[in-house]
C-alpha positions as CSV (number, residue, x, y, z in Angstrom):
1,M,116.8,46.2,27.0
2,T,113.5,46.6,28.7
3,I,113.4,48.1,32.2
4,F,110.5,47.0,34.4
5,P,109.2,49.2,37.1
6,P,109.3,47.9,40.7
7,D,106.2,46.1,41.9
8,P,103.6,48.4,43.5
9,N,103.4,48.2,47.3
10,L,99.9,46.9,47.7
11,T,100.4,46.3,51.4
12,A,101.0,50.0,51.9
13,L,97.8,50.8,50.0
14,R,95.6,48.5,52.2
15,V,97.3,49.8,55.4
16,A,96.5,53.4,54.4
17,L,92.8,52.4,54.0
18,A,92.7,50.7,57.3
19,R,94.5,53.6,59.0
20,L,92.1,56.2,57.7
21,R,89.0,54.1,58.6
22,N,90.3,53.5,62.1
23,E,91.3,57.1,62.6
24,R,87.7,58.1,61.9
25,G,86.3,55.2,64.0
26,W,84.2,54.0,61.1
27,T,83.0,50.5,60.8
28,F,83.0,48.7,57.4
29,D,79.2,49.3,57.3
30,E,79.6,53.1,57.8
31,L,82.4,53.3,55.2
32,A,80.2,51.3,52.8
33,E,77.4,53.8,53.3
34,R,79.7,56.8,52.8
35,S,81.5,55.4,49.8
36,G,78.7,53.6,48.0
37,L,80.9,50.5,47.9
38,A,79.9,47.1,49.1
39,R,80.9,46.1,52.7
40,R,82.5,42.9,51.3
41,T,84.6,44.9,48.8
42,L,86.0,47.1,51.7
43,I,86.8,44.0,53.8
44,D,88.5,42.4,50.8
45,L,90.5,45.6,50.1
46,E,91.7,45.9,53.7
47,H,92.7,42.2,53.9
48,G,94.5,42.3,50.6
49,R,92.2,39.9,48.8
50,T,91.6,42.4,46.0
51,T,93.3,45.6,44.8
52,G,90.2,47.4,43.6
53,S,90.0,49.7,40.6
54,V,90.8,53.4,40.1
55,T,87.0,54.0,40.5
56,T,87.0,52.2,43.8
57,W,89.9,54.3,45.2
58,H,88.3,57.4,43.8
59,A,85.1,56.6,45.7
60,L,87.1,56.0,48.9
61,A,89.1,59.3,48.5
62,H,85.8,61.2,48.3
63,A,84.3,59.3,51.3
64,F,87.4,60.2,53.4
65,D,87.6,63.7,51.8
66,V,91.3,63.2,50.9
67,P,93.1,63.5,47.6
68,I,93.3,60.2,45.7
69,D,97.1,60.4,45.7
70,Q,96.9,59.9,49.5
71,F,96.0,56.3,48.6
72,L,97.7,55.8,45.2
73,G,101.0,57.5,46.3
74,N,101.4,54.5,48.7
75,L,101.9,52.2,45.8
76,C,105.5,53.6,45.5
77,E,106.3,53.3,49.2
78,G,109.6,51.6,49.5
79,H,111.0,52.6,46.1
80,T,111.6,55.8,44.2
81,P,108.6,56.9,42.2
82,P,109.2,57.9,38.6
83,T,110.2,61.5,38.0
84,P,108.0,63.5,35.8
85,P,109.5,64.6,32.4
86,E,110.9,68.1,32.3
87,S,108.9,70.6,30.3
């Protein structure tokens, strides 16, 4: 029997992006300049039209000076994340 993981919470991911951008008072243009990402990409991420790649979220984490798991950890919001194997 195959057990599938729950769907990632993409809404929580985009909300985290919007929250951080708004907390800093940055426009899309300012975040684009700080992250090296296109303004259109940032708008599409916040509006849920794209999910981006790990490279995209890595650039955003650096622009906001936060750990990448502050974004990617939101994917498990609303369900229990997998537990790491015991060593």
